[in-house]
C-alpha positions as YAML, in Angstrom:
chain: A
units: angstrom
residues:
- id: 1
  name: MET
  ca: [101.12, 109.51, 98.51]
- id: 2
  name: LYS
  ca: [103.97, 108.32, 96.32]
- id: 3
  name: GLU
  ca: [105.46, 104.89, 96.34]
- id: 4
  name: ILE
  ca: [108.77, 104.26, 98.01]
- id: 5
  name: LEU
  ca: [111.09, 101.80, 96.26]
- id: 6
  name: MET
  ca: [114.03, 100.49, 98.32]
- id: 7
  name: PHE
  ca: [116.90, 98.60, 96.83]
- id: 8
  name: THR
  ca: [118.63, 96.38, 99.43]
- id: 9
  name: MET
  ca: [120.69, 93.17, 99.74]
- id: 10
  name: ALA
  ca: [120.16, 90.46, 102.44]
- id: 11
  name: THR
  ca: [123.99, 90.61, 103.43]
- id: 12
  name: CYS
  ca: [123.98, 94.42, 103.84]
- id: 13
  name: PRO
  ca: [124.26, 95.61, 107.47]
- id: 14
  name: TYR
  ca: [123.33, 99.05, 106.48]
- id: 15
  name: CYS
  ca: [120.14, 97.82, 104.78]
- id: 16
  name: LYS
  ca: [119.23, 95.75, 107.88]
- id: 17
  name: ARG
  ca: [119.68, 99.02, 110.04]
- id: 18
  name: ALA
  ca: [117.63, 101.05, 107.59]
- id: 19
  name: ARG
  ca: [114.75, 98.61, 107.65]
- id: 20
  name: GLN
  ca: [114.90, 98.73, 111.56]
- id: 21
  name: TYR
  ca: [114.67, 102.55, 111.29]
- id: 22
  name: MET
  ca: [111.81, 102.29, 108.90]
- id: 23
  name: GLU
  ca: [109.80, 100.09, 111.31]
- id: 24
  name: GLU
  ca: [110.62, 102.55, 114.17]
- id: 25
  name: ILE
  ca: [109.43, 105.53, 112.09]
- id: 26
  name: MET
  ca: [106.28, 103.80, 111.02]
- id: 27
  name: GLU
  ca: [105.56, 103.12, 114.70]
- id: 28
  name: GLU
  ca: [106.20, 106.67, 115.56]
- id: 29
  name: THR
  ca: [104.24, 108.12, 112.73]
- id: 30
  name: PRO
  ca: [101.44, 105.53, 111.97]
- id: 31
  name: LYS
  ca: [100.13, 107.38, 108.76]
- id: 32
  name: TYR
  ca: [103.49, 106.39, 107.09]
- id: 33
  name: LYS
  ca: [102.23, 102.86, 107.14]
- id: 34
  name: ASP
  ca: [99.81, 103.84, 104.44]
- id: 35
  name: ILE
  ca: [102.58, 104.87, 102.00]
- id: 36
  name: PRO
  ca: [103.12, 102.14, 99.36]
- id: 37
  name: LEU
  ca: [106.50, 100.52, 99.90]
- id: 38
  name: LYS
  ca: [108.26, 98.06, 97.47]
- id: 39
  name: ILE
  ca: [111.52, 96.52, 98.61]
- id: 40
  name: ILE
  ca: [113.81, 94.86, 96.15]
- id: 41
  name: ASP
  ca: [116.69, 92.70, 96.87]
- id: 42
  name: GLU
  ca: [119.05, 93.38, 94.08]
- id: 43
  name: THR
  ca: [120.52, 89.80, 94.20]
- id: 44
  name: GLN
  ca: [116.99, 88.36, 93.85]
- id: 45
  name: ASP
  ca: [115.74, 90.73, 90.99]
- id: 46
  name: PRO
  ca: [118.83, 91.96, 89.19]
- id: 47
  name: GLU
  ca: [116.78, 92.71, 86.09]
- id: 48
  name: THR
  ca: [114.76, 95.42, 88.04]
- id: 49
  name: ALA
  ca: [117.81, 96.67, 89.78]
- id: 50
  name: GLU
  ca: [119.76, 97.27, 86.50]
- id: 51
  name: GLN
  ca: [117.00, 99.59, 85.37]
- id: 52
  name: TYR
  ca: [117.89, 102.09, 88.03]
- id: 53
  name: ASP
  ca: [121.02, 104.37, 88.53]
- id: 54
  name: TYR
  ca: [122.62, 103.51, 91.87]
- id: 55
  name: TYR
  ca: [125.79, 101.90, 93.24]
- id: 56
  name: PHE
  ca: [125.33, 101.67, 97.03]
- id: 57
  name: VAL
  ca: [122.50, 100.05, 99.08]
- id: 58
  name: PRO
  ca: [120.30, 100.75, 100.62]
- id: 59
  name: THR
  ca: [118.99, 103.21, 97.95]
- id: 60
  name: TYR
  ca: [115.51, 104.83, 98.04]
- id: 61
  name: TYR
  ca: [113.46, 106.14, 95.18]
- id: 62
  name: VAL
  ca: [110.23, 108.02, 95.50]
- id: 63
  name: ASP
  ca: [108.04, 108.44, 92.41]
- id: 64
  name: ASN
  ca: [111.19, 107.22, 90.40]
- id: 65
  name: GLU
  ca: [113.37, 109.96, 91.76]
- id: 66
  name: LYS
  ca: [116.43, 108.78, 93.69]
- id: 67
  name: VAL
  ca: [116.24, 110.43, 97.16]
- id: 68
  name: HIS
  ca: [118.93, 108.52, 99.23]
- id: 69
  name: GLU
  ca: [121.77, 106.24, 98.40]
- id: 70
  name: GLY
  ca: [124.06, 104.45, 100.79]
- id: 71
  name: ALA
  ca: [124.29, 104.11, 104.57]
- id: 72
  name: ALA
  ca: [121.34, 105.95, 106.19]
- id: 73
  name: GLU
  ca: [120.57, 107.42, 109.53]
- id: 74
  name: LYS
  ca: [117.11, 107.60, 111.08]
- id: 75
  name: ASP
  ca: [116.59, 111.25, 109.77]
- id: 76
  name: ASP
  ca: [117.70, 110.32, 106.31]
- id: 77
  name: ILE
  ca: [114.91, 107.57, 106.37]
- id: 78
  name: ARG
  ca: [112.42, 109.98, 107.83]
- id: 79
  name: ARG
  ca: [113.00, 112.42, 104.94]
- id: 80
  name: VAL
  ca: [112.28, 109.64, 102.45]
- id: 81
  name: PHE
  ca: [108.91, 109.09, 104.10]
- id: 82
  name: GLU
  ca: [108.32, 112.85, 104.14]
- id: 83
  name: LYS
  ca: [109.14, 113.19, 100.49]
- id: 84
  name: ALA
  ca: [106.65, 110.15, 99.63]
- id: 85
  name: GLU
  ca: [103.90, 112.02, 101.62]
- id: 86
  name: GLU
  ca: [104.24, 115.18, 99.53]
- id: 87
  name: GLU
  ca: [101.56, 115.76, 97.07]
...
């Protein structure tokens, strides 16, 4: 399994919804709870955020590859988990 890296902001409504979708997906598919997940608030850790090429949050990277950027629906988030599960 590959690590999921999520960039977010506390004031972002799309990020809050994405995190809710993530929780739902992990409840629906418990094996996804085993995928390493690192969530970075870009306002709290701007040095790390500046190392990545993105503009909108939430943004997801899997194994240092950007797989989604911006407002996300539940299926978009599910694809992030599926990508992380790939060998």
